[in-house]
N, C-alpha and C positions, 0 to 999 in steps of 0.2 A: 536498615536497623533503624535509623533515627524517625524516618515516618512512622513505624509503627508505634511509636512512645508519645507519638504528638496527643496532647489531651489537653481540656482545659487548665487543670491544676502544673501541669508542666509548663505550660506555654508563660503563663502567670506567674509562676517563678521565675522563669528563664529572664522575662521583660523586669520585675522586678528588680534582677540582681545584676541588669546589664545597663540600666537607666540611672539618673539623677532623682534626687527624689522630687522636684519639680520642675517637670519636662513637657514640654507640649506634645512630643513624639509620642512618648509612655502613653499618655492618655488616650492620644488618639488610634493607636496601637490598642489597647486597651478597648476600645469598643468594638472591637472586630472578636474578640474572645468570651465567650461567656463566662459568668460565675461558676465557679467551681463546688460541689457539693460539700468540700472538706475544707471549711472555713478556717477551722484552727490551723491547718498547713499552710492555707493562702497567708491567713495573718503573719506563721512562723516566715514565709518568705519574705514581707514585707519587713520584717524587721533585721533582718541582712545589712550590711554597710555597703550602700551602693556605691558607684564610681561618681566619679566627680564630671567625665565626660563619655562620651560613646564616639565609639570609629564608626565612621561611614559603612566599613564593612560590615561591621557587627549590627547596626542598625537596618542596611538590608537584607540582611542573613534572616535576622529576627521577621519581617516581614513576607522573605520568601517562605518561612515556617507555617507563621500566620495564614498566609495563601493557601499553601497545600493544605492545611487542616480545613480550612474552608472547602476548599473543594472535595475532598474527600468526607465531609460532612453535607454536600450538596446544596451547600447556599450561595449557589452559584450567584445571584444580586451582590450580596457581601465580600463575594470572591472577588468579582469585577472592578468593586470601589477600592478596596484592598489592592490590586494589581494596578488602578490606574496612580494611586499614591506612591505606590514603589516605583512604576516609571517615571514620576517627574521629579522623585532621589535620583532615579539613575541616569537623568537627563542633565541633573544640575552638577553631580560630581563627573571629574575626568580623570579617577586612578584607574592604571592598568591590574591593580590588584582586585579590581572590581571587576575585572571580564569575565570569569569562571562565575561569580555567583549572578551576574548582570546578563548571562545566556540562558541560566536557568530561570530567572527572574521572565524573562520574555516569553521563554515556552510557555509559561501558567499564564501569563499575560493573556498570550494568543489564546490557551486553551478556555481561560473562562470566560473571554467573548464566542469562541465555540459554543460552548454549552450554552450560551444565552442568546443563540443565532442572532450574533451581530459580527459575524467574521467581516463584514464589508468593510466594516467603519474603520478597522485598524489597517488596511493594505496600504494608504499613504504614509502612515507611520512607519510600517516595517520597511518600507524602500526609503524609508527616511535614514533608518537604522542602519538596515545594510550597507546604505553607501558609508556611512560613521564607521562601521566597524572595519569595512574594507579599507578606507583609509587608516587607520589605526591599527591594521596588521592583527586584528583581535579572530583569531582562528575560530576560535571554540563559537564565539556572537556570528560570524562571518558564516558557519555551516548552520548551527541553529535557525539564523533567520531565514537563509536561503531556500530551507526545507519547511518555514514558517508559510511562506511564500508560495511553495509548489502546490503546500495542504489547499491553501488559502483558493488558491486558482483553480486547482483541479475539482472543490467543491462545488464551486458554481458554473463546473465544466466548460472552465476558459480553457480549452485547451491548445489552442493557438498560441495564447500568450504567456503559457507555463514553459512551452518550445522556445517561443523568441526569448523568453528569461533564463533557461537553461544556455541556450547560445549566446548571448551577451555577456554570462556571468562565469566563473569562475569557481569550482568547487575548492577547497583547499586541501592538497595532499595528506596534511596532518591531522587532519579532521580525525576526533572520535570515531571508534567502529561505528559506535549506534548510532551519530548521525551520519556517517558514511551507508550504511545499511538502508536509511530511510532514505537517503538521495536514490543511491539506485534502485528504491523501490519504486519510487515516483518517475522517475525514468523509464523503467520498466511499461508503466499505466502510458506515458505517454509515446512511446514507440510503438504499445499496443493499439492504442485509438488510430494511431498514424498510417498502420497498416506492418508497419516494419516491425515485422513476429519473430526476426529472426535475431533483432538488435535486444529486441525486447523480451527475449527469453535470455540473450545473456544477461541483461543487468537483474533481472526477478533472480536470476541464480547466483551472483554478486550479493545480490541481499542475502540472501539464505542464508550463504557462506559467513556474512560480516556479523549476521544475526545473532545475539547469544543463544546456544543450544540450550541452556538449561531454561531460563525466563524465557521473557517478551514472548508467550503462546499465543498471544491476540495477534502480533505481529507477525509471526509464522504462521499461523493460519491465513489471516488475507493473503499472504505473497503465494503461498500453496495453493490458492481457488486460482491466481490470476496466473499462475504457472499452468497449471493444470487445463486452461482454456487457452493458454497460447500454443501450448503444445499438441491440442485438439487442432488448433488451427492453423498448425504447420506439416498437418499431416502424422502426427508421432501421436503415438499412445501413452501416456503417462504408466510409469512403473507404479506395479501393486503395492509397492512396499511403502509407497508415498500415502496410501489412505489406511495402513494396518499399523499409523503409528498410535498411539493409545490418546494423545491429545489431537490427533486430526480425525481420527475415524469417523466422530460424530456430524462435526463440522461441516468435515467432505462427502459424506453421505450422498447430496444431491450428487456432487461433481462425479461421483463414481458411477450411479445409475447414467447420466451424460455420455461417462466414458463409454460404457457399455453399449449404450446407443447409436454411440458415433460410429463405435468399432462395428458395431454389425450391420452397419449401412442399414436399419428401419427407420423410416421417417416418420412412419407412424407412431412408434415408441419415443423417436425424439421431440415427436411436439407433444406427446403427451406426459413428458418429464419434465419439459422447458413451462407448459402449463401449471403441474401441477407444483412446481416451486418457482414460478414466478415471482412470488413476495420474496422470499430467500435472495435469487439472483438481485433481484430488483436493491435490497437493501445491502447486497455486497459489493455494487455496483458494475457486476459484471454481464448484467445482461445484457446492453447494447453487443458487446462482443461473441456474446453467447447467438444471437441471432445471426450471426455474421457464420456459425457452423452449419448452417443448412444446405447447403454448398457439398461441404466435406460429408458431408449423410450420403447427397444426392453420389458422390463418388466415390463413396466405400463400396454402396451397393452397386451401382454399374460395373467396380473390381471383383466383386460377389460374381454376379451374372456372368461377365467376361470370362472367370476362369471357369465355372460351373455347363455352359453352355457353349456347345461350338457354333451353333445360329440359332437364332432367337429372334421373334418380329417384332417391334416395333409397340405394336397393343402390348404383345406380353411383358414389356422392358415398361411400358407406361403403367400396367396393371402391380408389377412388382412394386416400381419406386413408390407407386400411389402418385401420380401425374396424372393432370387433367385430358390429355390427349397424347396420341402415339407422333403426333408435329412436337411436340414438347419434350419427348425421349428419345425423338432424333436430335433436337439441339443439343440434349445436354450429351447424349453421347457423342455426337461428331466433337463438343468442348473437351469433351475426356480424351480423345484420341488427341487432338492438338495439344493438349497439356502434356502428353506423356502419360496419362493416367492407367490407359489399358492398351495392347494392340489390337488392330480390329479393323474392318471396314465397312463400310455400311451400304448395300446397296438400295438407292432412292426408288427404283423402279418397282421391285419387290418389296419392298418395305422392311429387309431383317437387320441384321447386323450378323457380321460372318467375324469371327475370333479367330487369331493367327495360333500357330501351335506354339505354346509355352516355351521357351528356350532355355537354356541353363544361364540363371543371373549369374553363377561364376563366370562365365564364359567373357562376360561381356565387361566396361568399365565401371557398371555401377559400385558393386563394394568399393572401388579403389575411390569413388566420389564420396560415396559415404563417410571412410576412412578419412579421407582428407577434410572433411568438414569437421569430423569431431576433434582432430588433431590441431584444425586451426581455432575451435572454441577451446579446447583446452587451454591451448598455448596466450590466447589472448586474455583469459581469467587470470593467469600464472602472470602477466603483464600487467 
């Protein structure tokens, strides 16, 4: 609510009312705030009796308000200069009452550098602040800075360094839900890149559960995009209700088409969707994961062929899967048989695949294994 009311007139009134009449800090802060249109109101604000001294908490909070106002006004260079100023103040002070304000200041400090494409310049500073926050038992600051470091490393695709940072640091248990949701999201991205899709799906689900349900629409859209791709990589089909939500319908439209292509096992359709939405997937930073789905599409196609035909030649399999030769089809079918995707045999001499009779799945241990997997997943989320 406070952020929506910020404008040059309000900021100048608050600054004049919070600092002494002669104060270099006030003059420096006013340089970041444009002159208001209402000159009479500004003059009236200057006539109120100013205080004799200003508390450090008030000083840093007013710098934070000005920094947010500059970022909202897309004045990125001035915002970065203001952020440097407030970080110098926070480094000089050692008050525990400043910890909540300092956490927000560091967040917007990193945001200003990100908008100026200078994230790499603050990495060493963030590591130093993380060490300081940990030693001071500053829970909110520690959680915020750890998330900023993970965001910094993932921005430059330094997944191995991000994984080492996670393994050598501990996220505070009493951190706010907003920071916990961000941390779970970053862990999900790291695990997905490292091919640990089960863990990635678990962390992404936890991020969605901890995220605000009525706000943070952009965050939930991003997490759902990654969750959709990870579920496809796990061989699962995302729930259709995910794509029907009002705030997800349009952003998730390319991923809905991708899901349909993977489910149908149509390699041509999958390639067309990836080509059509290449720029969108690249902007979402999911393109690398989506390229791994090609084998899943082929497996889905082999499974459908196995159900439809009791015997089929490798030439026909290659034609249906749009593969280059019968040898490629034979290799793909052999891998699907080894992975347990289908139950069939290959006649190498005559060059055909012989499917076995479909048995009652409820007479096997597969339902028990699936039930056990879901129960274990629910217990891990609860714990």
